[in-house]
N, C-alpha and C positions, 0 to 999 in steps of 0.2 A: 356761036362762040361763048364758052362757058366764062363765068366769072372766075377771077383769081381768088383763091382762098388762103388765108394765113391763120396761124394759131394766135389766139389771144388768151392771155393767162390771168387768172384771178389768184393772187398769191396770199398766203397766211390766212386761209379760211378755217373756221371751225368745222367741226364734223357737221353740224346742223346746217351751217351755210353752204358747205359743199354739197350736201344732199339736196337742198333746195335749188342750188344752180344746176345740178345734174337733171333734176326732175324737169325744170323750165326748158333747159336746152334740149333735152330729149322730146318734150311735148312739141317743140317747134321743128324737130327733125334735124337738129345740128349734131355733127359728130363731136363728142365730148369725152374727156378722159380725166381721171383723177389720179393724183399721186400724193403719197405721203412726204412730207417735208423732212429733212435731217433732223430737226428737234423732236420728231416722233409724236407731236401733238397737233400740228396744223397740216392743212392739205393745200395742194395747188390744183386748181381745176383748169384745164385747157379746152378751149373750144375752137373748131375750125370755122371761121366766119368769112363771108364774102368781103373782098377788098375793093373799095371804089377807086376809080382812077383820079378823082378830084378830092382835094382836102375838103373837110366839112366847112360850111359857110358859117361866118360869124353871126351870132344872134343879134339883129339889128335893134331889139327893143332895150338893150343895155348900152347903146351908143347914143351920145348927145349929138344933136345936130350941130352944135357949135363946134365940136372936135373935128368934124370933117367926115 
């Protein structure tokens, strides 16, 4: 059974940030798209990433034992 994949978007990226994201996602074999925003200066980078069925766990190191 294949994992469900959804689009994750990085909005308002500069050209350099968009190029770096594209290169990193492509290196990992992820489907990725780049589109120019309406202001014609920033980019939105969309990556199709696997979606887990469970929400991420809270990081235990930031929780005080007194709080519960």
